[in-house]
N, C-alpha and C positions, 0 to 999 in steps of 0.2 A: 564409529567403522561405516563405511558407504556400503550400504546392501546390494547384493547384486541386482541389475532389473528384470521387474516383474512379467516383463514383456518383451516380445522382439517385432521387430516392424513384420508387418505382414500378415499376423497373429487374428484370428475373429476377436472381437471385443471378450465373447464370452470366455476368452482362452487362457485372460490375462489373470496373473497370480493376484491374489488379495492379503490382506487392504492394500490398494492403490491409488495415486492421484494421478487423476484421468482430466485431460482436456478436450473437449470437443472443441477441435480446431474450429469447425464452421462457425459454431457460436463466438468463438474467442476470436478470430477475425474479425466480423461483423462488429464484433466492440471495437476493438483498436480502430478500424474506419467511420464506425461512429463518431468517437471523439475526434477524429485527427479531421472529419468534416465540420464538426460543430466548432473545433478551434478555429480554423480555415475561416468561418466567419465572422471571426470576433477580431479585435486588439489586441489580444492576448495570446502566450504561448503556453504551451503543455511541456512541465517537468513533471514526468510521471513519477510516483512514488514504489520505490523497487522493494521495500519492505513485504510490501507485497508478493511479489513475484519473485524476488533473489535471484535473479537469473538473469545473466550478458546475453543468453538467445533472446529469451521475452524484451528485455529492453532495445535491443540494436532492431527488433522489428517494429517497438514502439518508436524509435529515432528514425528509421526509414519512413514512418510516417507523418514525419517534421516534429515530429518532440524536436527539444533545442537539451535537452540532458535528462538526468534523472536524480531523484532524492532518497538518500538513505537514513539510517539512523543510527547507524554505527560505523564506527571506521571498518571495520572486519567486512561490512557490507559494502564501504567504500572500496576498499582493498580489491574483493573478489570481482566488481564491478570493471575498475580499473584497469586490473589485469587480464581481463575479458575485451578490452577494447575500447569502454568507453570514456569518450573524453571529457565532458561535461558534468559533473559532479557535485552536489549540494547535501551534506551533512546538515539535517533539517532539523539541530538538536545541538546542544549544548558539550561538549567533550572536554574534560577532566581528567588533569594525570599527566604525568610527564612521559611515559610512556606512549600512551594513547595519541599525544600530542605531538611527538617524535615520528610516530608512521604516518600521523597524517602529513607531515612537512614532508617527510620522504614522497610520500605518493605525488607531491605536488609536483615531483620530476618527469611524471608520465603521464599525469592528466591535470586538469585544472578544477582540485579541489575545496571548493569554498566549505565555512564553517559556520554556526551561530554562535552569539551570545549574549547573557545580558546582566552583568556586571564588571566592575573595571578590573579585580582582579581575575578574572577568566580572560580578560584580553591582554594583560600584563604576561600572563603564560604562553597564550597563545603567539604573541610578538616574540618570547624569549625561544619560543620551539623554531618558531620560522626564521630568527638571528642565525641559530643554530646548526637547523638544517641548511641554510643557504639558500632559503627561497623566499618568496614575498606569497601572503596567503588572503584570500578575499574573506571577510569576516564580514556576517549581517547579523543587525542588531534583532533579536525577537522580542516582540512585543506583545502582550497578554490581547489575544483577541475575542476576548470572552472565556478561554476552556480552562482559566484558573488551573494554569498548570506552571510550564516556563514562562519567563517572558517578563517584560517589566512594563508598565502603563505607558499608553502610546503619550507622548506631547517630551516638555522637555527631558525629562530622565532618558528618554529613547535619543534623544537628540545630541545629548553630553556623551553617551558610549560612542555615538556615530563620530562623532568630535574625537574621541581621545582612537578609536580606529585608525582615522584619515590624520593624526597627527604622528603614528607611528612610520617607521620607514619602514619596516618589513611585513605592514600590515596595507591593504585596501578596504576602504568602506564598500562591501557589496550590497546594500540595500538594508530589505526590513522584511524578516519574516512572520507572518501573521496569521496564523491557521488556528482555528477555532474547529477544535475536532469533537466538544461539545454538541454540537450544530448538527454533524454529520445525521447522526437518526434522529432529530426531532421529526416527529411522522408529518404533521401538517404542511404546507408550504408556505402558509403564513409564518408559521413560528421559525424555519431555516431562512425566510427571506429578511425577519425583524431581526434574527440573531449578526446577518453577515451585513445589514444595513448599519447596525453599530457598530463592527467593525471597520466596514468600511470608511464611515466615519469618524475611526481613530486613526486610520491609515491617513487617510486624506488629511488632517491635521497635521499629521508627523511628517509627511512630506512636505507642506509648504513653511513647517519652522526648520526642516533641512535646509530648504531652499534661500530662508534668510537668513541662514548663517554658512552660507557659499559651500551647501555639499550637494552635490547631485545625488539620488538614490533610483541606480540603476534597475533593482530589481524590486517590486512590493510582490511578495509569492506567499501563498495560502490553499486555501481550495480544498476539498474531499469529492469523492463521488457523489455525495448527498448536496452539496451545495455549489457546484463550481457554475452551474450557470448565473449564481445571483455575484458572485466575485468576478467572473467576466464580464457582465452590464454594470460595474459598480464605475467603472472608466477610473480606477486607481490602483487595481492588480492588475499585473505586468504578467505573472506566470502562475499557472494551476497546477496542483499538486497532488489530483487525484490519483489513486492506484487500484484501488477495488475493481473500478468499472471494466480489467480486462478480463476478469472472470466471475464477479456479482457474486453475492454470498444472501442466504437465506435472510438475514438481518437487513442488509438495505434494501428489501426486496418487499419489506413492508412499510416502507416510506409511501405518503400519499403523494396523489398528483394533485392539481386545482381542481376538479372532476368527484375528487376522495375514492380514485381507485390505486391501486398497485401503482408506483413508476415503473414505465415499461422502456425504458430509456435502452437498458442494456440486459442482453440475456444471459442466462445460467450456464458458462462456459466451463465452471471447475466442481468436479463431483470428487467423490470417494467412492470407489469402488470397491466392493465387500461382497461375502458368498453367505448363504445362510447356513451354521452349522448347527443347528438343532434347531428341530419342527416335532420336540416330543410331547407338548402340551396344545392343547386348542384353543387358538386366538392368539396363541405367542409362539412366535418365531426370535431366534437369537442370531444374529450376525455375528462376523469376526472382525468387527469395526467399535473400537470401542473409546476410551480416552486418548489410546496411545494413537489413534487413527484420526480423530477427528476432534476440533477444537471446539468445547461447550460453552465457554466464558460468555458469548451470547445468544444464547440459547439453545436446543436441540436442534440435530440434523433433520432436514425433512427428506422423505422418501421420494424420488425424482418420479414423478408422473404415477404415485398412486398416492392419490388423496386418502382413499380408504383401509391405508397400513399408517400409522404413528411409530416413529421412533421414540420411546417413553422413557429409557433409561440407559444412561453408559457406564460399565465398569473400565477396567484397566484395560480388558484384552474382548470385552462384551459388550455387543448393541443390542438391546430389546426391544420389540415390534408387537404392538396389540393389535388387534383388528375383530372386527366384527363376524358374527356366523355369516352373511350374506357375503364376504369378502372370500374369493378365490385363496386361499392359503400359499404363503409361499412356501416352496419345494423344498427339501434338503438340497444345497450343493447349485440351489439359484441362485444367482447374479446381480444386485440391487446396486442404482445409482443412490448415493446421498447428498444432498447441497448443504455445505455446512453453514454453521451460523455465523460463523466469521471464518474467512478465507486466510488471513494473515497469518495467524497463529497455526491453520489447519497443514498448510504448506509445508510449515517448518520442523511436521512431523515426519517428513515424506524424503526421502533421498532422490527420486525420480518424479518425475514426469511423464506420463505416457498419454501422446497425442492420439487421438482416434477421430478417423473420418469415415461419417458413413458406415459404422461397424466395423473398420479394420483400424489395425494399427501402423500408424504412418510413421512417428517418430519417437524418440526419447532423450527427452532433455534432462540432464542434472539440476538437482534444486542448489546449485552451486555456494550460494551464501547461507545454507542451511546451519541453523547454531550460532552464527555471525552476533554473539552478544558484545563482545570487547569493539 
C-alpha cells in the first residue's frame, strides 16, 4: 500500500515525519552533473542503472544530462520506466519464464527494451516470446567479467550465443553485457584497475572474435560507481552502467584513491531522516529507523556529520546510537540524518523521496518501481 507522503513542499526539514527518505538536491544535482561532465570527455556513454533510484523522475534528469537510457534488473522496473516515458532500457540481467518474457515483449511496443542471455535455451525462449508478441527483441550476451555470477566465459562460447541470436528472425544481437560487480568495492585503486583490466581484455578478445564471424558488437556494457573510470579508459567498453553515483552510500565512500584517501568524486545525497524516540539512558539514544527503514547488508549507517555518535545496532523499528560522555547527547525528538551503507535496498524500503534544498522541502517524488521483483 502506498503510504501518505511524509512531508509537503515548503516544510522545514525538521518538520518531516520520520523515518523518511531524503534527497539533498544540491548534492544530488552535483553528482548528476559530475558524471555527465566525465562521460562527455570520453568515448563512452552513460546508461545509468535504475535499480538504484527506481524512479522515472531521476531517469529523466539523467537523460537530460546526456545519458542514452537506463539499465534495470527486473521486467517490473522496466515497465515502470517505460510507462514513465523512458524510451531506451536494458534489462541487464537474464529473464526466465513465459509470463515475464511475454511482458517484456509487450513492453517493446512502447519502448526499446533489450535483455541479456547466457545460454541457448534462454535465447530460444526469448525468440518465442518475441514471435508471439509480434516484435523483434534486442538481446545481449552476458559474459562473466569476473563477478562469477551470471554469464558465459568470454570467447567462443559467447560468440556461439551471439550467432544464435543473430540467426533468429525475431531477435537482433545487441552486444555484450560485461559487468564485474565484485570489483566495485575493492578498496584499493590498483585492485579495481586490475580487475577491470582483466574484464576488458576478455571483452576485447570476444569483440574481435565476433568480427571474425561477421558480427558487429554495438554495445559493450558494464561498469559501476566503483570502477567506471577504468572501463571508460579501456577503449572497449561503450556504455557505463553506474547507478549509485547519483546518491552515494557509506560503503562506496570507503573506496580509496591513489593517495590512500577516500574517493570523493561524488557527494552523499541520500539520507534516511530519523527521530530520537528514546533518550532514557546515559550514552545511548534510540532512533525510529531500524531494518525496515535502512538496509544494513553492507554495514550499519553512519550518522551524518556526527562522527562522535555511532549507529551500533538495528532491530525492526529501532536504531541504537552510542556516544561518549564528552558528546552532546541527542535530545528526545531531535532529527538526525543517516547515510545508508547500501543505497539500493534502502530506497526500496520507502514510497517517497523528499527533496530538500537549504533546509526546506522542495519536492516529493514517488519511488515508483519500489518492490518490483518480478
